[in-house]
N, C-alpha and C positions, 0 to 999 in steps of 0.2 A: 388473615381475617382477625379483626379485633374481637376481644371478649365482650360478653354482654355487659360487664361492669363498665366498659368504656362507653356505653350508650345510656348511662344513668340520667343524662339530661333530656332524654327522649321520653315522652309519656308512654307508660306501658298499657295501652288500650288493647289488651288481648280480648278478642271478641268475635262475634259473627255479624255479617252484614250482607246487604243486597243492593246492587244498582240495577235499575230497570227502566224500560221505556214502554209506554202503553201504545200499542200499534194502531189503536183507533184514534185517540186523541193527540198522540205525539207527545204527551206529557212525560217528563223525566223524573225519576224518583230515586232516593237513596234512604235506606233504613238500617238501623243498627241497634243491638242490645249487648250489654256487657256488665260484668261486675267491676265497674270503674265509675267514679264520680264524674258526672257531666261528659258523657261520651260523644257529645256533639263535636268534639275535636276530630272525629272520624269523617264527618259528612260535609261535602262541599258541592256546589252546583251553580249553574248560571243558565237562565232561560235561553233556549235557542242554541246552547253550546254543548252542555253535557253535565254529568255528575261524577264525583269521584268519592271513593271510600279509601282512606289510608289508615292502617291499623297495625297491630302487633307492636313493635317498637316504633311508635308513630313518627314519621317525618311529616310534620304539619305543613311544610312548604309544598309537599306534593299536590295539596288541594288546589291552591291558586295557580301554581306553576303548571299543573296538568291542564287546567282550563285554558290558560294562556296559550299553551302549545296547540290545543284544539282550535283556538281562535286564529292561530297562524296557519291553519290548514292541514295540520298533521292528523293522521288517523290515531285512534286510541292506542294501537299497537306501536306506532312510531313515537307517540308521546311518552308512553310507559317505557319504552326502551331507552329513550333519552334520559328520563328521570333515573332509572335504575343504573344505567351505565356510569353516571356521574356520582353515584351514591356509594360510598365505602361500606355503608351499613345494609347493603341490598339483601344479604343473607338473612337479616332479621326483620325485613319489611314484608308487609302484605298490603297490596294496593290494587284497586280495580278502577278502570276508567271506561265510561260509556258515553258515546256522543249522541247528538240529536238525531242521527240516522239509525241509532240502535246498534251500531258497531261497538264491540267491547273487547277489552284486553285486561288480563288479570295476572298478577305475579304473586306467588307464595315462595318466600325465601326458604333456602335449605335449612336454615337454623331456626325457623319458626317453631315454637314449642308445640309438640304433638298434643293431641291430634290436630293436624292443620292441613288445609287443602281448599280447593275451589272447584266449581263446576260452571261452565259456560253454557248458555242456552240462546235461543233466538230472542234478542232484545234484553237479555239480562245476564248477570253473573252473581253467584252466591259465593261467599268466602268465609273461612273460619280458621281460628288458631286457638290453642290451649283449650280444646273441647274435651269433654269427658269421653266422647265416642266419635269415631270416624264416620258414623252414619249421619252426623249433622248436616253437612252441606248437600249430600244427595237428597235428603229428605226435604230440605228447604226448597231445592229446585223443583222437586215434585209438587210441593204445595202451591208454588207460584204457577207452575204450568197448569195445575188442575183448577185454578180459580179464574180462568179466563172469563170475561164478562162482567166481572166486578171492577169498580174503580181502582186505580193504581194503588192508592194508599191502603185500601182494604186488602189487596193482593200482597203487598209488602208486609202488612201485619201478619197475614196468614203464614207467609214464609217464615217470619221471625218466631212465631209461635210454634211452628213445626219443629224448630230446633230444640225447643224446651222438652218436647216429648221423648227426646233421646239423650237428655242430660244437659245440652247447652254448654255454656262456659263452665269449666270444671270448678270454678270458684263460687258459682252461684249467680245471682241477679242483682242489679242495682240501678242501672239507667238505661234509657232508650231515646232514640231520636228518629223522626221521619221528616224529610224535606221533599216537597214536590215543586217542580218548575215547569213552565210552559215549554212546549217544543219549538215555539217561535220566539225570536229575540224581542226583548222589551227595551224601548228607549227610556221609559219611565222606570228607573231601577227600583223605585220605592214600591213598585207593584210586585216585586218578587222577594222571596219565593211565594208561590201560590199557597203553600201550606208549610208551617213550621211547627211541629209538635215535639215537645221535649219533656222528658222526665229525668231529672238530675239524680234523684236519690229516693228510691222506693223499694219496698220489699217485693213487690210485684209490678215491675215497670211496664211489662207488656199489657197487663190488665189495665193499668192506669192509662197508658197511651191509647188503648182501644176505647176507654171511657171518654177521653179527650176527643178522639176522632168522632164519636157519636155526638158529643157537644158541638164540635166543629160543623158537622153536617146540619145540626139543628140550627145553628146560627146562620148558616148559609141561607136557610129558609127564611129566617128572621130578617136578614139583609135584604132579600128579595121583597119581603113585606114592606120594609122601610122604603125601598125604591118605588113600590106601588103606591104607598101613601103619598110620597113626594109628587107623584103624577095624579093624585086624586082618584086613583082606582081602588076604592074601599073594598070591593068584593074580592079583587085578586089579592089584596093585602091580607084579608082575613084568611084566604085559603093558604097562603104561605105561612102565616103565623101559626095557624092550626096544625099544619104539618110539623113545624118546628116544635111546638108544644107537645105533640104526640110522641116525639122522639125522646124528649126529656121532660116528662110531666111534672117533675118537681122544681123545675127551673122557673123562678119568679119573673125574670125579665121577659121571657117568651109568653108566659101566662098572662102577664100584665098587658102586653101589646096586643094579644088576642082579645082580651077583654075590651080594650080601647076600640079595636076594629069591629067587634060585635056591637058596641054602643054606637059607633058611627053608622053602622048598618041598620040602626033602629031596633036592634035586638036587645033591648035594655035588660029584660028579664034574664036572658042567658048571660049577659055581661056581669050582672050582679053576683052571680055564683063565684065567678073567677075573681072579681074585685074583692070580694069578702075574704076569700082564701089569702090573697096577696096582702091585703091590709092587715090581716090578723098576724101574719108572719113578719111583716116589716112595715110599720105605719108610715114611714116617709113616702111610700108610694101614694098614700092618700093626699099628701101635701103636693106631690108632683101632679096629681090629677087636676087639682085646683088651678094649676098654672098652664094646662094644655089649651084651654079654649082661647086664650089670648094670642096663641101662635098658630091657631087653626088646626091643631092636631086632634082636638075633640070638639066636634060640631053637633051639639045636641041642645035640647031645650033646657032652660034653667032648672025647671022642676026635675028633669031626669038627672042632671048633675047633682042636685041635692040628694036624690035617692042613692046615687053612687057613693057620695061622700058620707052618707049616714049608715052604710052597711057595716 
C-alpha cells in the first residue's frame, strides 16, 4: 500500500456527503460540506443516470467514470467494484454511487482518516471521513429519513446540518454544494442539473446554502410568473410573483415584478408602494419602467405610468 504522501496530487477533500433519490419525483441529488475550498470536486451526476460522491483523497475520475459505467448497464455495486479494483489508492478513497432506480453502493477505504464510515438506506447513502465524532453519518441518515415529504434539496440540507450538531469535519467548515438532477434522461443537456447551489468559501457554508435555496425557490415562483406574463395571464403572474416576494421580501427583482403585475391588474395604488420602495433603493428600475410599455410588459394608461415614475 502506498503512503499518503504518494497521493499528494489528489485533492484532500475530507468531508461528509449524501447521495439520494426522491422516491416520489424520481429526482437524484448529491450534497456535501467540507473544510475545503470549492468542494464541488466531490459531486457528480447526470439526469436519468445517477449521482456520485467521491471524497477523502479524491479520485476525481470516479465521477464521470462511475456515471459512464451506470450508462453501460452496470449496477452501482458493479460500477463501484470496477472503479476500486483498478485503483491502487482504494484504501484512502471514499466514494458512493446511486443510480436512477435508487440502488446505491458505497466504499470507505481502510486508511480513511478517522472517524470515517458510511450508512446506506433506502434510496440514499451518507458517508464521512475525518469527522470529529463517529456519530456524524448515523445522525445524517436519521435526519434524511425523518424529513420525508420535503423536497429532495431540503432533505439533503437537513442531513448535512445534522452532521454539524455532532461536530462535523474535525477541521471546521468552509464550502458546500448541492446538485439535483431529474430521474429521467434529458436530450437537452443544457437543462441539467435542475439545481446547482455552491458555496466555495464561507464561515457558515450550510447557512449560506440554505439562504441560496430559499432564493432559488423564490425565483422558481418568479420564473413561473414570467411564463404567465408571456401568455398574457396577468392574474396568475401576480400570484406567482407575490409568492416569490413573500419568500424573500427584500429582493428588489421579485418586488419589482410584483409591482408591475399589480399595475397591469389595474391595482395602481397597491403597485405604487412597491415601486416607491424599489426606486428608492436603486433608481435604474425607474428607467426600466419607462421602457416596458413599448414591449407590452406594462399595459397601463399614460397618466398611471406618470404616477409610477413620479413616486
